[in-house]
KETILO-876085 format. One record per residue: residue number from 1; x, y, z of N, C-alpha, C in turn. Coordinates in Angstrom, 2 decimals, padded with zeros to 5 digits, always signed. Example, Ala and Ser with C-alpha at 12.3 -4.5 7.8 and 13.67 -1.06 7.14 Angstrom:
2
num: 1&n_px: +013.19&n_py: -005.69&n_pz: +007.80&ca_px: +012.30&ca_py: -004.50&ca_pz: +007.80&c_px: +013.20&c_py: -003.30&c_pz: +007.80;
num: 2&n_px: +012.85&n_py: -002.25&n_pz: +007.08&ca_px: +013.67&ca_py: -001.06&ca_pz: +007.14&c_px: +012.90&c_py: +000.03&c_pz: +007.87;
//
This chain:
118
num: 1&n_px: +020.21&n_py: +027.51&n_pz: +030.87&ca_px: +021.36&ca_py: +026.82&ca_pz: +031.38&c_px: +022.51&c_py: +026.94&c_pz: +030.38;
num: 2&n_px: +023.66&n_py: +027.35&n_pz: +030.86&ca_px: +024.84&ca_py: +027.39&ca_pz: +030.01&c_px: +025.27&c_py: +025.98&c_pz: +029.67;
num: 3&n_px: +025.65&n_py: +025.76&n_pz: +028.45&ca_px: +026.16&ca_py: +024.46&ca_pz: +028.05&c_px: +027.62&c_py: +024.38&c_pz: +028.45;
num: 4&n_px: +028.00&n_py: +023.26&n_pz: +029.03&ca_px: +029.40&ca_py: +023.10&ca_pz: +029.42&c_px: +030.26&c_py: +022.98&c_pz: +028.17;
num: 5&n_px: +031.36&n_py: +023.64&n_pz: +028.18&ca_px: +032.31&ca_py: +023.67&ca_pz: +027.08&c_px: +033.37&c_py: +022.63&c_pz: +027.37;
num: 6&n_px: +033.77&n_py: +021.87&n_pz: +026.36&ca_px: +034.69&ca_py: +020.75&ca_pz: +026.55&c_px: +035.95&c_py: +021.15&c_pz: +027.29;
num: 7&n_px: +036.54&n_py: +022.30&n_pz: +026.95&ca_px: +037.83&ca_py: +022.67&ca_pz: +027.55&c_px: +037.73&c_py: +023.02&c_pz: +029.03;
num: 8&n_px: +036.55&n_py: +023.35&n_pz: +029.52&ca_px: +036.44&ca_py: +023.64&ca_pz: +030.96&c_px: +035.48&c_py: +022.69&c_pz: +031.66;
num: 9&n_px: +035.01&n_py: +021.70&n_pz: +030.97&ca_px: +034.03&ca_py: +020.79&ca_pz: +031.56&c_px: +034.56&c_py: +020.15&c_pz: +032.84;
num: 10&n_px: +035.80&n_py: +019.70&n_pz: +032.82&ca_px: +036.38&ca_py: +019.05&ca_pz: +034.00&c_px: +036.70&c_py: +020.07&c_pz: +035.10;
num: 11&n_px: +036.81&n_py: +021.33&n_pz: +034.74&ca_px: +037.15&ca_py: +022.39&ca_pz: +035.70&c_px: +035.95&c_py: +022.86&c_pz: +036.50;
num: 12&n_px: +034.77&n_py: +022.45&n_pz: +036.11&ca_px: +033.56&ca_py: +023.04&ca_pz: +036.66&c_px: +032.56&c_py: +022.03&c_pz: +037.18;
num: 13&n_px: +031.86&n_py: +022.43&n_pz: +038.22&ca_px: +030.69&ca_py: +021.70&ca_pz: +038.71&c_px: +029.49&c_py: +022.51&c_pz: +038.21;
num: 14&n_px: +029.00&n_py: +022.12&n_pz: +037.04&ca_px: +027.94&ca_py: +022.88&ca_pz: +036.39&c_px: +026.66&c_py: +022.88&c_pz: +037.22;
num: 15&n_px: +026.40&n_py: +021.81&n_pz: +037.93&ca_px: +025.20&ca_py: +021.76&ca_pz: +038.77&c_px: +025.25&c_py: +022.81&c_pz: +039.87;
num: 16&n_px: +026.43&n_py: +023.04&n_pz: +040.42&ca_px: +026.59&ca_py: +024.07&ca_pz: +041.45&c_px: +026.24&c_py: +025.45&c_pz: +040.89;
num: 17&n_px: +026.77&n_py: +025.75&n_pz: +039.70&ca_px: +026.48&ca_py: +027.05&ca_pz: +039.07&c_px: +025.00&c_py: +027.18&c_pz: +038.75;
num: 18&n_px: +024.41&n_py: +026.11&n_pz: +038.22&ca_px: +022.98&ca_py: +026.14&ca_pz: +037.88&c_px: +022.12&c_py: +026.34&c_pz: +039.12;
num: 19&n_px: +022.49&n_py: +025.66&n_pz: +040.19&ca_px: +021.73&ca_py: +025.80&ca_pz: +041.44&c_px: +021.85&c_py: +027.23&c_pz: +041.98;
num: 20&n_px: +023.05&n_py: +027.77&n_pz: +041.93&ca_px: +023.28&ca_py: +029.13&ca_pz: +042.41&c_px: +022.48&c_py: +030.15&c_pz: +041.60;
num: 21&n_px: +022.40&n_py: +029.93&n_pz: +040.30&ca_px: +021.72&ca_py: +030.87&ca_pz: +039.41&c_px: +020.24&c_py: +030.56&c_pz: +039.23;
num: 22&n_px: +019.76&n_py: +029.53&n_pz: +039.88&ca_px: +018.36&ca_py: +029.18&ca_pz: +039.71&c_px: +018.05&c_py: +028.72&c_pz: +038.30;
num: 23&n_px: +019.04&n_py: +028.12&n_pz: +037.65&ca_px: +018.94&ca_py: +027.62&ca_pz: +036.28&c_px: +018.56&c_py: +028.71&c_pz: +035.28;
num: 24&n_px: +018.95&n_py: +029.94&n_pz: +035.56&ca_px: +018.75&ca_py: +031.08&ca_pz: +034.67&c_px: +020.05&c_py: +031.30&c_pz: +033.91;
num: 25&n_px: +020.07&n_py: +030.99&n_pz: +032.62&ca_px: +021.30&ca_py: +031.04&ca_pz: +031.82&c_px: +021.93&c_py: +032.42&c_pz: +031.80;
num: 26&n_px: +021.12&n_py: +033.46&n_pz: +031.71&ca_px: +021.67&ca_py: +034.82&ca_pz: +031.70&c_px: +022.35&c_py: +035.14&c_pz: +033.03;
num: 27&n_px: +021.72&n_py: +034.72&n_pz: +034.11&ca_px: +022.30&ca_py: +034.96&ca_pz: +035.43&c_px: +023.57&c_py: +034.13&c_pz: +035.62;
num: 28&n_px: +023.59&n_py: +032.91&n_pz: +035.07&ca_px: +024.81&ca_py: +032.09&ca_pz: +035.12&c_px: +025.97&c_py: +032.83&c_pz: +034.46;
num: 29&n_px: +025.70&n_py: +033.39&n_pz: +033.29&ca_px: +026.74&ca_py: +034.14&ca_pz: +032.57&c_px: +027.19&c_py: +035.35&c_pz: +033.38;
num: 30&n_px: +026.23&n_py: +036.05&n_pz: +033.97&ca_px: +026.55&ca_py: +037.23&ca_pz: +034.78&c_px: +027.40&c_py: +036.83&c_pz: +036.00;
num: 31&n_px: +027.01&n_py: +035.75&n_pz: +036.66&ca_px: +027.78&ca_py: +035.27&ca_pz: +037.82&c_px: +029.21&c_py: +034.91&c_pz: +037.43;
num: 32&n_px: +029.35&n_py: +034.17&n_pz: +036.33&ca_px: +030.69&ca_py: +033.79&ca_pz: +035.88&c_px: +031.53&c_py: +035.00&c_pz: +035.51;
num: 33&n_px: +030.91&n_py: +035.98&n_pz: +034.88&ca_px: +031.63&ca_py: +037.19&ca_pz: +034.50&c_px: +032.11&c_py: +037.95&c_pz: +035.73;
num: 34&n_px: +031.23&n_py: +038.11&n_pz: +036.71&ca_px: +031.62&ca_py: +038.80&ca_pz: +037.94&c_px: +032.69&c_py: +038.01&c_pz: +038.69;
num: 35&n_px: +032.51&n_py: +036.70&n_pz: +038.75&ca_px: +033.50&ca_py: +035.85&ca_pz: +039.42&c_px: +034.86&c_py: +036.00&c_pz: +038.75;
num: 36&n_px: +034.88&n_py: +035.97&n_pz: +037.43&ca_px: +036.13&ca_py: +036.06&ca_pz: +036.68&c_px: +036.83&c_py: +037.39&c_pz: +036.94;
num: 37&n_px: +036.09&n_py: +038.48&n_pz: +036.98&ca_px: +036.68&ca_py: +039.78&ca_pz: +037.29&c_px: +037.33&c_py: +039.77&c_pz: +038.67;
num: 38&n_px: +036.62&n_py: +039.23&n_pz: +039.64&ca_px: +037.16&ca_py: +039.15&ca_pz: +041.00&c_px: +038.36&c_py: +038.22&c_pz: +041.08;
num: 39&n_px: +038.29&n_py: +037.10&n_pz: +040.37&ca_px: +039.40&ca_py: +036.14&ca_pz: +040.39&c_px: +040.66&c_py: +036.74&c_pz: +039.79;
num: 40&n_px: +040.51&n_py: +037.49&n_pz: +038.71&ca_px: +041.67&ca_py: +038.13&ca_pz: +038.09&c_px: +042.30&c_py: +039.15&c_pz: +039.03;
num: 41&n_px: +041.48&n_py: +039.90&n_pz: +039.73&ca_px: +041.98&ca_py: +040.86&ca_pz: +040.71&c_px: +042.71&c_py: +040.12&c_pz: +041.83;
num: 42&n_px: +042.13&n_py: +039.04&n_pz: +042.30&ca_px: +042.76&ca_py: +038.23&ca_pz: +043.36&c_px: +044.10&c_py: +037.69&c_pz: +042.90;
num: 43&n_px: +044.18&n_py: +037.24&n_pz: +041.65&ca_px: +045.45&ca_py: +036.71&ca_pz: +041.14&c_px: +046.51&c_py: +037.79&c_pz: +041.06;
num: 44&n_px: +046.11&n_py: +038.99&n_pz: +040.68&ca_px: +047.05&ca_py: +040.11&ca_pz: +040.65&c_px: +047.56&c_py: +040.41&c_pz: +042.06;
num: 45&n_px: +046.65&n_py: +040.44&n_pz: +043.02&ca_px: +047.04&ca_py: +040.68&ca_pz: +044.41&c_px: +047.91&c_py: +039.55&c_pz: +044.93;
num: 46&n_px: +047.60&n_py: +038.34&n_pz: +044.52&ca_px: +048.37&ca_py: +037.17&ca_pz: +044.94&c_px: +049.80&c_py: +037.25&c_pz: +044.42;
num: 47&n_px: +049.96&n_py: +037.65&n_pz: +043.18&ca_px: +051.30&ca_py: +037.79&ca_pz: +042.61&c_px: +052.11&c_py: +038.83&c_pz: +043.38;
num: 48&n_px: +051.47&n_py: +039.93&n_pz: +043.74&ca_px: +052.15&ca_py: +040.95&ca_pz: +044.53&c_px: +052.55&c_py: +040.44&c_pz: +045.90;
num: 49&n_px: +051.65&n_py: +039.70&n_pz: +046.54&ca_px: +051.95&ca_py: +039.15&ca_pz: +047.87&c_px: +053.07&c_py: +038.12&c_pz: +047.80;
num: 50&n_px: +053.09&n_py: +037.33&n_pz: +046.74&ca_px: +054.17&ca_py: +036.35&ca_pz: +046.57&c_px: +055.49&c_py: +037.05&c_pz: +046.35;
num: 51&n_px: +055.49&n_py: +038.09&n_pz: +045.53&ca_px: +056.72&ca_py: +038.84&ca_pz: +045.28&c_px: +057.28&c_py: +039.44&c_pz: +046.57;
num: 52&n_px: +056.39&n_py: +039.85&n_pz: +047.46&ca_px: +056.80&ca_py: +040.43&ca_pz: +048.74&c_px: +056.96&c_py: +039.37&c_pz: +049.83;
num: 53&n_px: +056.65&n_py: +038.12&n_pz: +049.48&ca_px: +056.67&ca_py: +037.00&ca_pz: +050.43&c_px: +055.85&c_py: +037.30&c_pz: +051.68;
num: 54&n_px: +054.69&n_py: +037.90&n_pz: +051.45&ca_px: +053.75&ca_py: +038.23&ca_pz: +052.52&c_px: +052.84&c_py: +037.02&c_pz: +052.74;
num: 55&n_px: +053.28&n_py: +036.12&n_pz: +053.61&ca_px: +052.60&ca_py: +034.85&ca_pz: +053.81&c_px: +051.15&c_py: +035.02&c_pz: +054.29;
num: 56&n_px: +050.92&n_py: +035.99&n_pz: +055.15&ca_px: +049.56&ca_py: +036.21&ca_pz: +055.65&c_px: +048.64&c_py: +036.63&c_pz: +054.51;
num: 57&n_px: +049.09&n_py: +037.56&n_pz: +053.67&ca_px: +048.28&ca_py: +038.01&ca_pz: +052.54&c_px: +048.05&c_py: +036.87&c_pz: +051.55;
num: 58&n_px: +049.09&n_py: +036.08&n_pz: +051.29&ca_px: +048.94&ca_py: +034.95&ca_pz: +050.37&c_px: +047.87&c_py: +034.00&c_pz: +050.88;
num: 59&n_px: +047.95&n_py: +033.66&n_pz: +052.17&ca_px: +046.97&ca_py: +032.74&ca_pz: +052.75&c_px: +045.56&c_py: +033.32&c_pz: +052.69;
num: 60&n_px: +045.41&n_py: +034.61&n_pz: +053.00&ca_px: +044.09&ca_py: +035.24&ca_pz: +052.98&c_px: +043.50&c_py: +035.27&c_pz: +051.57;
num: 61&n_px: +044.33&n_py: +035.64&n_pz: +050.59&ca_px: +043.85&ca_py: +035.73&ca_pz: +049.21&c_px: +043.51&c_py: +034.34&c_pz: +048.69;
num: 62&n_px: +044.38&n_py: +033.37&n_pz: +048.96&ca_px: +044.13&ca_py: +032.00&ca_pz: +048.51&c_px: +042.86&c_py: +031.44&c_pz: +049.14;
num: 63&n_px: +042.65&n_py: +031.73&n_pz: +050.41&ca_px: +041.45&ca_py: +031.27&ca_pz: +051.11&c_px: +040.19&c_py: +031.87&c_pz: +050.49;
num: 64&n_px: +040.22&n_py: +033.16&n_pz: +050.24&ca_px: +039.09&ca_py: +033.84&ca_pz: +049.63&c_px: +038.80&c_py: +033.30&c_pz: +048.23;
num: 65&n_px: +039.87&n_py: +033.11&n_pz: +047.45&ca_px: +039.71&ca_py: +032.59&ca_pz: +046.09&c_px: +039.17&c_py: +031.16&c_pz: +046.11;
num: 66&n_px: +039.64&n_py: +030.38&n_pz: +047.06&ca_px: +039.15&ca_py: +029.01&ca_pz: +047.20&c_px: +037.64&c_py: +029.01&c_pz: +047.44;
num: 67&n_px: +037.19&n_py: +029.84&n_pz: +048.36&ca_px: +035.77&ca_py: +029.88&ca_pz: +048.69&c_px: +034.90&c_py: +030.40&c_pz: +047.57;
num: 68&n_px: +035.31&n_py: +031.49&n_pz: +046.95&ca_px: +034.49&ca_py: +032.06&ca_pz: +045.87&c_px: +034.45&c_py: +031.12&c_pz: +044.67;
num: 69&n_px: +035.55&n_py: +030.45&n_pz: +044.41&ca_px: +035.59&ca_py: +029.48&ca_pz: +043.30&c_px: +034.63&c_py: +028.33&c_pz: +043.56;
num: 70&n_px: +034.67&n_py: +027.80&n_pz: +044.77&ca_px: +033.77&ca_py: +026.69&ca_pz: +045.12&c_px: +032.31&c_py: +027.12&c_pz: +045.03;
num: 71&n_px: +032.02&n_py: +028.35&n_pz: +045.42&ca_px: +030.63&ca_py: +028.84&ca_pz: +045.40&c_px: +030.03&c_py: +028.84&c_pz: +044.00;
num: 72&n_px: +030.84&n_py: +029.17&n_pz: +042.98&ca_px: +030.30&ca_py: +029.20&ca_pz: +041.61&c_px: +030.52&c_py: +027.89&c_pz: +040.87;
num: 73&n_px: +031.19&n_py: +026.94&n_pz: +041.51&ca_px: +031.42&ca_py: +025.65&ca_pz: +040.87&c_px: +032.74&c_py: +025.53&c_pz: +040.14;
num: 74&n_px: +033.63&n_py: +026.50&n_pz: +040.31&ca_px: +034.94&ca_py: +026.46&ca_pz: +039.65&c_px: +035.87&c_py: +025.57&c_pz: +040.48;
num: 75&n_px: +035.67&n_py: +024.26&n_pz: +040.36&ca_px: +036.35&ca_py: +023.32&ca_pz: +041.24&c_px: +037.86&c_py: +023.25&c_pz: +041.01;
num: 76&n_px: +038.30&n_py: +023.39&n_pz: +039.78&ca_px: +039.75&ca_py: +023.35&ca_pz: +039.53&c_px: +040.43&c_py: +024.55&c_pz: +040.19;
num: 77&n_px: +039.84&n_py: +025.71&n_pz: +040.04&ca_px: +040.38&ca_py: +026.91&ca_pz: +040.68&c_px: +040.38&c_py: +026.76&c_pz: +042.20;
num: 78&n_px: +039.31&n_py: +026.23&n_pz: +042.73&ca_px: +039.20&ca_py: +026.06&ca_pz: +044.17&c_px: +040.27&c_py: +025.10&c_pz: +044.69;
num: 79&n_px: +040.51&n_py: +024.02&n_pz: +043.97&ca_px: +041.53&ca_py: +023.05&ca_pz: +044.39&c_px: +042.93&c_py: +023.66&c_pz: +044.36;
num: 80&n_px: +043.22&n_py: +024.40&n_pz: +043.31&ca_px: +044.54&ca_py: +025.04&ca_pz: +043.21&c_px: +044.74&c_py: +026.07&c_pz: +044.31;
num: 81&n_px: +043.71&n_py: +026.87&n_pz: +044.57&ca_px: +043.80&ca_py: +027.86&ca_pz: +045.64&c_px: +043.98&c_py: +027.17&c_pz: +046.99;
num: 82&n_px: +043.32&n_py: +026.04&n_pz: +047.17&ca_px: +043.45&ca_py: +025.27&ca_pz: +048.40&c_px: +044.88&c_py: +024.74&c_pz: +048.56;
num: 83&n_px: +045.47&n_py: +024.28&n_pz: +047.46&ca_px: +046.86&ca_py: +023.82&ca_pz: +047.50&c_px: +047.79&c_py: +024.94&c_pz: +047.92;
num: 84&n_px: +047.58&n_py: +026.11&n_pz: +047.35&ca_px: +048.41&ca_py: +027.26&ca_pz: +047.69&c_px: +048.23&c_py: +027.64&c_pz: +049.16;
num: 85&n_px: +047.01&n_py: +027.65&n_pz: +049.60&ca_px: +046.73&ca_py: +027.96&ca_pz: +051.01&c_px: +047.42&c_py: +026.94&c_pz: +051.93;
num: 86&n_px: +047.39&n_py: +025.67&n_pz: +051.55&ca_px: +048.03&ca_py: +024.62&ca_pz: +052.35&c_px: +049.54&c_py: +024.79&c_pz: +052.41;
num: 87&n_px: +050.15&n_py: +025.17&n_pz: +051.28&ca_px: +051.60&ca_py: +025.40&ca_pz: +051.24&c_px: +051.97&c_py: +026.49&c_pz: +052.25;
num: 88&n_px: +051.23&n_py: +027.57&n_pz: +052.22&ca_px: +051.53&ca_py: +028.69&ca_pz: +053.10&c_px: +051.28&c_py: +028.31&c_pz: +054.56;
num: 89&n_px: +050.15&n_py: +027.68&n_pz: +054.82&ca_px: +049.80&ca_py: +027.34&ca_pz: +056.20&c_px: +050.72&c_py: +026.29&c_pz: +056.81;
num: 90&n_px: +051.35&n_py: +025.48&n_pz: +055.96&ca_px: +052.26&ca_py: +024.45&ca_pz: +056.48&c_px: +053.67&c_py: +025.00&c_pz: +056.69;
num: 91&n_px: +053.87&n_py: +026.26&n_pz: +056.31&ca_px: +055.18&ca_py: +026.89&ca_pz: +056.50&c_px: +056.20&c_py: +026.50&c_pz: +055.46;
num: 92&n_px: +055.75&n_py: +025.86&n_pz: +054.39&ca_px: +056.67&ca_py: +025.46&ca_pz: +053.32&c_px: +057.13&c_py: +026.68&c_pz: +052.53;
num: 93&n_px: +058.23&n_py: +026.51&n_pz: +051.85&ca_px: +058.76&ca_py: +027.58&ca_pz: +051.00&c_px: +057.85&c_py: +027.77&c_pz: +049.80;
num: 94&n_px: +057.85&n_py: +028.94&n_pz: +049.24&ca_px: +056.94&ca_py: +029.28&ca_pz: +048.14&c_px: +057.44&c_py: +028.84&c_pz: +046.77;
num: 95&n_px: +058.32&n_py: +027.87&n_pz: +046.72&ca_px: +058.90&ca_py: +027.43&ca_pz: +045.45&c_px: +057.83&c_py: +027.07&c_pz: +044.42;
num: 96&n_px: +056.78&n_py: +026.37&n_pz: +044.85&ca_px: +055.73&ca_py: +025.92&ca_pz: +043.93&c_px: +054.63&c_py: +026.95&c_pz: +043.72;
num: 97&n_px: +054.69&n_py: +028.05&n_pz: +044.43&ca_px: +053.61&ca_py: +029.05&ca_pz: +044.36&c_px: +053.46&c_py: +029.63&c_pz: +042.96;
num: 98&n_px: +054.57&n_py: +029.93&n_pz: +042.31&ca_px: +054.51&ca_py: +030.51&ca_pz: +040.97&c_px: +053.82&c_py: +029.59&c_pz: +039.99;
num: 99&n_px: +054.13&n_py: +028.30&n_pz: +040.07&ca_px: +053.50&ca_py: +027.32&ca_pz: +039.18&c_px: +052.00&c_py: +027.23&c_pz: +039.45;
num: 100&n_px: +051.62&n_py: +027.27&n_pz: +040.71&ca_px: +050.20&ca_py: +027.24&ca_pz: +041.05&c_px: +049.47&c_py: +028.47&c_pz: +040.53;
num: 101&n_px: +050.11&n_py: +029.63&n_pz: +040.65&ca_px: +049.50&ca_py: +030.86&ca_pz: +040.15&c_px: +049.32&c_py: +030.78&c_pz: +038.63;
num: 102&n_px: +050.29&n_py: +030.22&n_pz: +037.93&ca_px: +050.16&ca_py: +030.06&ca_pz: +036.48&c_px: +049.00&c_py: +029.13&c_pz: +036.14;
num: 103&n_px: +048.83&n_py: +028.08&n_pz: +036.92&ca_px: +047.70&ca_py: +027.18&ca_pz: +036.70&c_px: +046.38&c_py: +027.88&c_pz: +036.99;
num: 104&n_px: +046.37&n_py: +028.72&n_pz: +038.01&ca_px: +045.17&ca_py: +029.50&ca_pz: +038.31&c_px: +044.84&c_py: +030.43&c_pz: +037.15;
num: 105&n_px: +045.86&n_py: +031.07&n_pz: +036.59&ca_px: +045.65&ca_py: +031.92&ca_pz: +035.41&c_px: +045.08&c_py: +031.10&c_pz: +034.26;
num: 106&n_px: +045.59&n_py: +029.89&n_pz: +034.08&ca_px: +045.09&ca_py: +029.01&ca_pz: +033.01&c_px: +043.61&c_py: +028.71&c_pz: +033.18;
num: 107&n_px: +043.19&n_py: +028.45&n_pz: +034.40&ca_px: +041.77&ca_py: +028.22&ca_pz: +034.67&c_px: +040.94&c_py: +029.45&c_pz: +034.31;
num: 108&n_px: +041.43&n_py: +030.62&n_pz: +034.70&ca_px: +040.72&ca_py: +031.86&ca_pz: +034.37&c_px: +040.65&c_py: +032.08&c_pz: +032.87;
num: 109&n_px: +041.71&n_py: +031.75&n_pz: +032.17&ca_px: +041.72&ca_py: +031.90&ca_pz: +030.71&c_px: +040.69&c_py: +030.98&c_pz: +030.06;
num: 110&n_px: +040.54&n_py: +029.77&n_pz: +030.59&ca_px: +039.55&ca_py: +028.85&ca_pz: +030.03&c_px: +038.13&c_py: +029.36&c_pz: +030.29;
num: 111&n_px: +037.90&n_py: +029.94&n_pz: +031.46&ca_px: +036.58&ca_py: +030.52&ca_pz: +031.74&c_px: +036.32&c_py: +031.69&c_pz: +030.81;
num: 112&n_px: +037.33&n_py: +032.55&n_pz: +030.62&ca_px: +037.19&ca_py: +033.69&ca_pz: +029.71&c_px: +036.90&c_py: +033.22&c_pz: +028.29;
num: 113&n_px: +037.60&n_py: +032.20&n_pz: +027.84&ca_px: +037.37&ca_py: +031.67&ca_pz: +026.49&c_px: +035.95&c_py: +031.11&c_pz: +026.38;
num: 114&n_px: +035.50&n_py: +030.45&n_pz: +027.41&ca_px: +034.15&ca_py: +029.91&ca_pz: +027.42&c_px: +033.12&c_py: +031.04&c_pz: +027.31;
num: 115&n_px: +033.30&n_py: +032.08&n_pz: +028.12&ca_px: +032.37&ca_py: +033.21&ca_pz: +028.10&c_px: +032.37&c_py: +033.91&c_pz: +026.75;
num: 116&n_px: +033.52&n_py: +033.97&n_pz: +026.12&ca_px: +033.65&ca_py: +034.63&ca_pz: +024.82&c_px: +032.95&c_py: +033.85&c_pz: +023.72;
num: 117&n_px: +032.97&n_py: +032.51&n_pz: +023.83&ca_px: +032.40&ca_py: +031.69&ca_pz: +022.76&c_px: +030.96&c_py: +031.26&c_pz: +023.02;
num: 118&n_px: +030.46&n_py: +031.50&n_pz: +024.22&ca_px: +029.09&ca_py: +031.03&ca_pz: +024.50&c_px: +028.06&c_py: +032.12&c_pz: +024.26;
//
């Protein structure tokens, strides 16, 4: 079992990750690493979609990121992606989208730091 790191403890549902990995610490690390790679790609795609104001792509990417984050227990990432998805689906302007993307990047950076130090 991976030990929760103070800086991301509130960002994560460790029980969800442990359940998904069958309490296999090596598999937990592998899952987090794969998730992080996918999340970074999604954030890059999200930034491009925001720059082009492609609302459908933003909603699709945010929805996918929300689900994958929840699956591994990355609750902070999932909540932020859900907020972004809600903004788009409600037809609101993307004024807050950039700030949400920066917060999403921050969550990914904390996961990366955790993986580097564990």
